[in-house]
N, C-alpha and C positions, 0 to 999 in steps of 0.2 A: 448490507448483507450480514446476516448473523451466522457464525460458524462455530460448531462444536466438533473439533477434530479429534477429541479424546473421549474416553468413557469414564463415568464416575463409578468406580469399583472400590468398595470397602472404605469409602470416605475420602478417596484420592482420585485425581484425574490421571488416567494411565493411557498409554498407547493402545489402540484397538488391535485385535488380531488381523483384521482386514482394514487396511488404510483407506480404502475407497469410501468416499463420502456420498450420502444420498442427497439429491436435490429436493428441497421442500418447496412445492409450488403453491402459489396463492390460489385458493378456490375462486377468487374474484376474476382474475384475468390470466391465470397460468404463469405469471411471472415468477421466477425463482427468487424466493425471499430468504432462503437460508440453506445451509448444507450441514450435514451431521453424520458422524460415525454411527454405524449400526453394529450391535452385538452379534457375535457368532457363538456357536457352542463352546469354543475355547474360552470365550469371555465369561460365559455362564459358569463354566467350571471354576474359573478364577474367583468370581464373585461368591459362589457357594462355598468355596474353600475358605475364603475370608470370613464369611458369615458363620460357618461351623466353628472355625478357630476362635472367633470372638465369643460365640455362645458358650463353648466349652470352657474357655478361660474365665468367663463369668463377670468380667469387668462391668458390663452393662446389666446383665441379668441379675447380679447380686447388689446392684446399686439400690439404695432404699427408694421406695416409691416416691417419696416427697422430692428427692433429687431428680428422678426421671421426669416428674411433673414439671419441675422448674425448667428443665432443658426444653421440653415440648412447649412450655409457655413462651420461651424465648423464640422458638421457631414460629409460633403463631404471631408474635409481635413483628418479627421480620417480614412475614408474609403480608401482614396488614400494611406495613410501610411500603410495600412494593405492589399494592393492589392495582394501581393504574398500569404499571408495566405488565403485570400478569394478564389483565384484561386485554391489553393491546396484543400481546403475543398469541393469545387464544384466538382472537378475531383474525389475526394475520394468517395463522396456519389452518384454522378450522373453518373460517368463513362465518362464524357466529356473529350476529349483529352486536355492535358495541353496547347497545342498551342492555343486552342480556349478560355479556361478560362483566360489565360494571355492576349490574344489579346483583350478580352472584357473589361478589366479594364479601359483603356483610354476612352472607350465608355461610361462607367458609369460616368466618370468625365464630359464628354461633355453633357451627358443627364442632370445631375444635374445643370451644369452651364447654360444650356439653360433655365431651370426652374427658376434659380436664376435671370438671366437677365430679363426674362419675369416678374418676381415679382417686380423687381426694376422699370420697365416701366409700370406696370399694372395700369389701371384706377380704383384704389380702391374707390375713390370718385370723381365724376366729376359734375360740374354745367353746365347744357345744355343751349345753347343760345336759347331763345324763338323763335319759328317759326313766331310769331306775335310780332314785336318789341314794339307794343303798349300795350301788355299784362302786367299786374302787377304781374303775376305769373311766378315764375321760378322753374325749376325741378333740384333737387339734386339727382343724381343716385349713389347708393353705391353698391359695390360687397362684400357681407358678406358670412361667412362660412355656409356651408349647415348644419353641425351638427355633428352627430356621423357617421363615415364612416366605413363600413365593407369592407376591401380590401382582396380579395380572389385570390390567385395566384397559378399557376401550378408548376410542379417540374423541367421543362426543363431548364429554365434560371432564377433561383430564385432571384439573386440579382438585375438583370435588371428589372424583373417584380415587385419586391418589391419597389425599389426606384422610378420606374415610377409612383407609386401610393402614397407612403407615403410622398415623397418630396413635390409634389404640394398640397396634402391634408393638410399637416402641414403648408406650406407656407400660405395657405388660412385661417388658424386659426381653422381647424377642430380638433376633437379628433378621433383617429384611432385605430381600432382593426384589425391587420393584421393576416389573417389565412393562414398558409403555409402548404405545403404538408409534411406528415410524413417523406418522403424520404429525405427532406431537413432540418431535425431537427438540423444538425450540423452547416451548413452555416448560417441558420436563427437564431440559438442560438447565433452565433457570431455577427450577425447583431444586435440582442437585446443588446449585450454587448456594441456595439458602441453607440446605441441610449441612453443607460443608462448614457453615459459619456457627452452628449452634453448639458445638462441643461434644459430639458423639464420639465414643471410643472407636479406634481403628477396626474396620471390618464389619461394623454393625449395620451399615446401610449402603446399598448400591442402587443406582437408577440406570436402567439399560433400555434404550429403544431397540426393538428387534421385530422380525417378521413372525408369522404364525408358526413356521417350522421350528424356529429357535424357541418360541414360547412353549411348544409341546416338549421340546428337549428339557426346558426348565422344570415344568410341572411333573415330568416323568423321572426327574433326577433323584437318586437315592438319598441325597443330602437334604431334601426338602421334607419338613415335618408337617407343614400345613399349607394348603393352597387357598388363597382368597381371590376370587375371580368375579369380575363384572364384565358382561358381554352377552353374546347371543345365546339363545337356548340350545342351539345345535352344538356350539363349542362347550357349553356347560355340561351337556350330556357326555361329551368325550372326556372332559376333565373328571367327572364323577366316576366314569368307568376306570380311568387310570388310578384315581384315589382309592376306589374300592379294591382294586387288585393289590395295591401296595399298602393298604390300611393307613393312608395319610388322612389327617383331619382336613376338612374342606368346607368352604362356604361359597355359595353361588348367588349372585344377584343378576337375574337374566332378563328376558324380554317382557314386553307387555302389550296389551291391546285394550286399554282401559276404557270404561264407560262413564260418561257423565249423565246422570239421570236428572232431567228437568221435570219436577213434579208439577201438577196442574196449577197449583197456587203460587208458583215461583214468579218473581219479577223477571220477565223475559229479557228486558234490556240489561239488567244486572247479570243475568246468567250468560248472555252472549258476550258481554264485556269480560266476564270471567273466563270464558272459553279462549279468548284472545291470549291469555297468559297460561292457562292450564292445559291447552291443547296445541298451541302453536309456538311454545317456548323453544328457543334454540333451533329455529328453522324447522321445527317438527322432529328434529333428530334427538329425541329424548325417550327413554324407556318408560317414563311415567306420564307421557302425554295422553290426555283423555280424548282419543280420536274417534270414539263411537259416541255420538250424541243421541241420547234416547229422549224422545219428545212425545207427549200425550197426543193422541189423534185430535183431540179437541183444540189443540193449539199448535198443531204440527206445522202448518204453513206459516204461522207467525214466527216460529223458531227458524224455519228454513230461510225466510226472507231476512231475518235479522243476521243470520250467519252469512248470507250472500253479501249483504251490505258491509258487514265487518271485513270479510276476506278481500273484497274488491277495494276496500279503503286502505289496505296495508301497503306500505311502500316496500317494494322489492328492489334490492340493489346493493351497492358497495357497503360492506359491513362497517366501514369507518365513517360513513355518512350518518350524522346524528339523527336524521329523519328515517333511516332504514329500520324496518321491523323484521323483515325476512331477508336473510343473506343467502349465499349459495350453498349447495350441498358440498360436502367436504372433498369428494373426488368425482371424476367423470363417471365412473361405474355406479356410484350411488345416485348421481343425477339420472342416469339411464334406468336404474332400478325403479325410482319413483315415477318417472314418466311412463314406464311400462305398466305399473300398477294403475295409473290414471287411465291408460288405454284399456286395461283389463276391466276397470269399472264400467266403462262405456260398453264394452263387449258383453259384460254380464247383464246389462239392461238397466243399470242404475241411471237416474236422471241427473245429468250434469247441470248443476246450478250456477257454479262459478268456476273459473279457471279452465283447465284442460291440459293436454299433453304438450302443448306448444311451449317453446322457450320464450320468456318475456322479451319483448322487443328491445333491442339495444344492448342486451346482456349476453349475446351469443358467445363471447369469449370465455365466460365463466361457467361454473357448474350449476346454473340456475334452473329452477322449475317454477311453474306458475301455481301459487296456492289454490287449492281446489276444494270444492264442496260437492258431495253427491247426496241427493235425496232419493226417496223411494227405494231404500236399500233394505234387503232382507239380510238378517243376521247370518244366514248360511253362506252368503257370498264371500269370496276370497278377500275382497277389500274390507270386509267386516271381521274377518277371522285372522288374517295374517298381518304381522307387524310391517308396516310400510317404511317407517322411519323417515318421514318427510311431511310437509305441510298439506296433508290430505285428510279431510274430515268426512265422515259418513253419518247421515242423519237417519235414524231408525224410529219408526212409529211403534208405540205400544198402546194396548187397550186399557189396562188398569195397572195398579201398583204391583200386583203379583206378576203380571206379564212383564213389567219393567225389570223386576228382580230376576225373573227367569232369563230374560235376554242378557242382562248384565253378567249373569253367571254362566251363560252359554259360551264359554271360551276356554281354550286350553291354558290361558294365562290368568294371573291373579295378582298383579303387582300394585295397581293404584286404582283410582276412581274418584267420583265426586257425586254429590247429591245437592240439588238446589231446591229450596222451599222457603216460603214465608214463615213456616212453623219450624223452628230449629229442633224442637223435641221430636217432631215427626220425621224430619230429615235424619236425625240421629238414629231413630228406630229403623228406617230404611237402610241406612249405612250398615247397621249391625247384621243385616241379612245378606250382604254382598260378600262373596268368597274372594276376598282380596286382602293383601297384607297391609295396605295403607289406603285410606279414603278420606277425602276432605268434605266438609259441609260448607256450602256457600263460599267456596273459593279460599278457604283457610290455607295459610302457607305451611310449609313443612316445619314440624317441631322436632329438633334434633335430639331431644332427650328421650324420645320414644323410639322403640325399635323400628327399623325400616327393612323391608324385604318382601318376598312374594310367596303366594300360595301356588300350588300346581306347577306348571312349567315355567313359572317366573322365578323359581329358585329354591334354595335350601339355606337356612340360616338367616341371621339378622345383623344389621349394622346400626350404628349410632348409640350414644348413651351407654349406660351400664351394661345393657344386654350385648351391644356390639363389642364393648371392651372385654366382656367375659368370654367371647368366642376365641380370643387369643391366649387363653389360659387353660391349664389343666388342673383338676382337683387332686390334691394329695391329702390323705388322712393319716395323721400320726396318733396312735393310741398310747396313752401314758398310764 
């Protein structure tokens, strides 16, 4: 049993305002695997007061960038040393299959290294060349910390979401209050332990598990200068309204309903194998999952058959079993949400090719769903337009390339996507036509040096690399 009976506020473990601990249940069998204190508004007040005091004192803010980089490099090394434990904790509390949580650890390293490299090359202070050589005035442009950052993250990929925000925010000299989901109290408690060891000044970082009401209290607080949020589009709209009213800086990484376009010349076997990881990663509980599979009519049934064989071959079960590919949904309500969408697909008239709303046999104690594939799906159906956040794929036929592009863009979202083709240049040309923030060609992995984020209802702002680092800074121009 893992217990966190205190809260990590301002770099120290303190007694919570509410001593009652939340039971953390295993998504696999509902067994209680841990207990943790949960933050209340009074704890938010304390964390923000510490953050504000640290920021105004300037001990971290005024630390030279090279020294801040060294501290975050130590954090990255500590996290690497603990990769196996981190993977285990996330599987324990989230139900994410072990293959996924372990495979994600090198990605966390690449993510942090991209930020560190960007910070080393960043223009923290630059003197501009005057446009008029005769002018006696020159401009010195500085990039300074925004202030106190409220970083709010979801439950599905807690370490990735957390480090994508706290690493650049801290590199830029900000003070940070990280609000995490109650479900992730164990892995995020361990994150706090790592942060405690890296040598940050008092008050600079807090890590607080809390419910939605307390989260809104945080982002609405007058002491917050910037909100960095990952989560649902609905919550993002609420945060944008709050930030707009209070003129806070904000960035939003929201939902997705991404399309994978399989072009007529694609190797179907390779494309289907790519769907396994691009569309069904993390039990399908991923904002970047490519869950709309667009197939040419000339090869439609070939794609459908390949996806049917794929999905039916995947082992569903205990996330700690090395053979498991799909684990349980994180909570019973998420399980019922996904099952309801599967039933909706049947009711909408889609052809059920694999899976269905039934719970997999022998897994009734957990939050399991049966991985499902629908064919003969019209893009106007709700199962093609709404984010299901589970292992449910829809296969949509297209007539020609223009039709494929039209269908891919016919969505309120624009976060991710993919193109499969034997001709890389052609695939790249198609990718340029898709209205989405990120898109892969032939299953390429994420490159953390490039900006990540969404078009349309998938968000505002970008993360990763130099662009992501820049969102945690303000410009100051000094004329001399």
